[in-house]
C-alpha positions in Angstrom: 218.3 -91.3 128.8 216.2 -89.1 126.5 212.4 -89.3 126.7 210.3 -90.1 123.8 208.9 -86.5 123.6 212.4 -85.0 123.8 213.5 -87.1 120.8 210.3 -86.1 118.9 210.9 -82.4 119.4 214.7 -82.3 119.0 216.4 -85.2 117.2 213.6 -86.4 114.8 213.8 -85.4 111.2 210.2 -84.1 111.6 211.0 -82.2 114.8 209.9 -78.8 113.6 206.5 -80.1 112.4 206.1 -82.0 115.7 206.7 -78.9 117.7 204.2 -76.9 115.6 201.6 -79.6 116.0 202.1 -79.8 119.7 201.6 -76.0 120.1 198.5 -76.1 118.0 197.0 -78.8 120.2 198.2 -77.7 123.6 199.1 -74.1 123.3 202.3 -72.8 125.0 205.6 -72.2 123.2 209.0 -73.8 122.6 212.2 -72.1 123.7 215.7 -73.1 122.6 217.9 -74.0 125.5 221.4 -75.4 125.9 220.1 -79.0 125.7 217.5 -78.5 123.0 214.0 -77.3 122.6 211.8 -77.0 125.8 208.1 -76.6 125.9 206.5 -74.3 128.4 202.8 -74.1 128.9 200.9 -70.8 129.0 199.0 -70.4 132.2 195.3 -70.9 131.8 193.4 -67.9 133.0 189.7 -68.5 133.7 187.4 -65.5 133.8 184.9 -65.4 136.5 181.6 -64.0 135.4 178.6 -63.2 137.4 175.7 -65.5 136.8 173.0 -64.1 134.4 170.2 -62.3 136.1 166.9 -64.1 135.4 164.3 -62.0 133.7 161.1 -61.6 135.6 158.1 -62.0 133.5 154.9 -60.2 134.1 152.0 -62.6 134.8 149.8 -63.1 131.8 146.1 -62.5 132.1 143.9 -65.5 131.5 141.5 -65.2 128.7 138.1 -66.6 129.1 136.6 -67.0 125.7 133.2 -67.9 124.5 133.3 -70.6 122.2 
């Protein structure tokens, strides 16, 4: 039995549009196989960055004013 998604991406009259929208929302790509179009997700690569170095501020001199 075919799943709802398989029918949307293969047998529907709007299959091409449905595949394009799915790629826009979720990334990845569709490849044509023996049994129809198959979606494969692209692996998510997270970049690890070093935490920002906090800036040290010089202490401000207190002003004693007359007034």
